[in-house]
C-alpha positions, 0 to 999 in steps of 0.5 A: 403317804402310800403310793398310788393314793391321790395327794390330799389337797389343802387350802390355806387362806392368808399368807401371814406368818401363821398361814405361811408356816402352816403351809410349809409344814403341810407341804413337807408332810406330803400334801398339795398346798395352795395359799390364797392371798388377797394382797399382792404379796405375802406377809400380812402385818409382816409385810414390807412397804416399798416406796421411793422419793428423791430417786431413792428406794425406801423400804419400811417394815411398817407392821411388826418391827421385830419378833421375840421367842420365849418358848425356845424349846418349841420353836428353836428348830425353826429359828435355827433353820431360818438363821442358817438360811439367812432369813432372820438375824438378831437386831442389836441396839439400844431400846428404850422409852420416851416420857412425853411429860418429863421429856426424858429418855429411859433405857429399858434394856434388861440384863438378859433382854429377849433377843429381837429377830428381824427378817432379812432383808425385810420382815416379809422374807420369812413368809416369802421363802415359806410360800415358795417352798416345794409343794406350795402354790401361792396365788396372790391377788386372789380374794375369797368370797365364799367357803363352802363345806360340801357334805356329799363330797367331804370337801371344801369349795372356794369361790373368789370375789370375782365369782370364779370357782377356785377348786375343791380341797380336802382340808381348809386352814383359815389364817386370816381373821377377816374370813370369820370376823363381822368386821368384814361387813363394816369395811366391805359391805360383804358377809364374811366368807366363812359361815360358821353356823354349822359349828356353834362352839367355833362361831361363838369364839370368833364372832367378835375378835377384839383388835387394836387399830393402829396407824403407821407413819413412814418417814425418811430423812437425809440425815440421822436423828441424832436427838434419839439415842435408841433404835426403837422406843416406846412413848409414855404419857402420849395420847398419840404415839406408841412406838418408833423405830429406825428401819435402817438400823436393822441388819441387812437394810440399806443405809442410804437414808435415815428411815423411821416408822411411827406407830400411833396409840390405839386411843388415837387410832380409835378416835380417828375411826370413830370419826371417819369409820372403817372404810378405806381412809382417804389420802387427805385423812392419811395426810392428817394422821401423818401430821398429827404424829409428827406434831406430837414428836415436835411438841415433845421437844425432839429436835427433828430435821424435816423429812423428805418422805412422809406417808401414813398407813392404817392397820385396821385389824392386824393387832389382836388384843389377846388370844382366844384359844391359848391352850388349844393354839388353834380352833379346830373342827375335825369333822370338816378338817377345818383349822382356824389359826393365827396370833388371835388364837394364841397370843397377840404377837408373831411368836403366837402366830407361828405357834398357831400355824404349826399346831393347825398343820399338825391337826390337818396332817393327823386327820388327812394322813389316816384317810 
C-alpha cells in the first residue's frame, strides 16, 4: 500500500479455520486485522478440549477429528507451509466401520485413500498460529451484539454484548454463521447481530442455514481398547452412534492414557433437542447422553473396560448440511465491503472452510486496496 495512506482496518468475527485463514491472508496483504471471538480461544469446531482426571491431563479433539484436502492445486501451498512449521501432520492408521446389526468390522481403506491431516499437537494448533501472526490482533471472550453499517462514514461499527463500542472498521468478515442465523434467537433470546435487511439477496440465502446437530462424548481409559481394530470408524445401522476415534493414536498426542471421542448420529441429537430445546444442556442431560452412547457401544457387543473419565458436549450448529454458495465460495456485498464465509458457503468440511476464508480475504483485499 502507498506510504502515508492510513492502514485499512478489517474486523473478522469468529476464529474458526475460515476466519483464521482469512485474517492471516488479510494481514499478509497489509491490513490491520482484529479477530473477535466469543469463546476463550480459537478453533470453533476445531477446538481442543482440555480436561483432567486421576491426576492426568486429558486433551480431546471433540469437534472435527481430522481434515482432508481434495483440491490440492488450490491449497497445496498452505498445506506445505503448515507442514513445514509443524502445525499439521498426516494421521496414519487403519480406518473402517462397524455394523451394529451384524456386529462386524469392515475395513474401508481404499487403494489410494485421502490423506487425513490433523493439527499438532491439537486440531486448534493451526488457528492458534494464524491468530497470532503479525498484523492480527485477537480478542477472545468478546461476543458481538450488533454490527452496523454507517453509510455516512463508509465503515462498520461493532458493539459488544456488554454494550461497549468495539471500534469502526473499513471492511467486515463474518465467519460465524450464528451472526446471521435465526437460530441465535432460539438459543439466546437475542436477535442476530448482523441484520441483512439492507441486502435481500444475502438475507434470503442465510435466513435458515441447515445444520446437523451432534453430541460428542469424551472418554478416557486406563488400558487400550483392544476390541476395536481401527483408530477411527463409522457406525452403520445405529440410531445413536455415527463416529468414534482414538485420540491418542494421532501424531503429537500424549499416550499416557487411552482417549476416545464418540459422535452421535444426527437423528439421536435431533431427538434430544426436540425434547429439551436449544438452550444450553444441563449437566444431567449431558450425563444422560453419555450413558446413551456408551450403552449403544455395549449393546453392539464391543468388550470395553470402564472409562475413568466421561463427559459429553453438544455441538448445536457446528456441522452444516451443505454449502449455500459452492460457486462463489463466499457471500459478498461490495458496496459495504462485507464478506460472509465458512464451510456453510462451500462444503460442510474443514477444506470448504479454508477455501471460503481465502476467497473472502481476496474479495476484501481487492476492493480496499483500490481505496
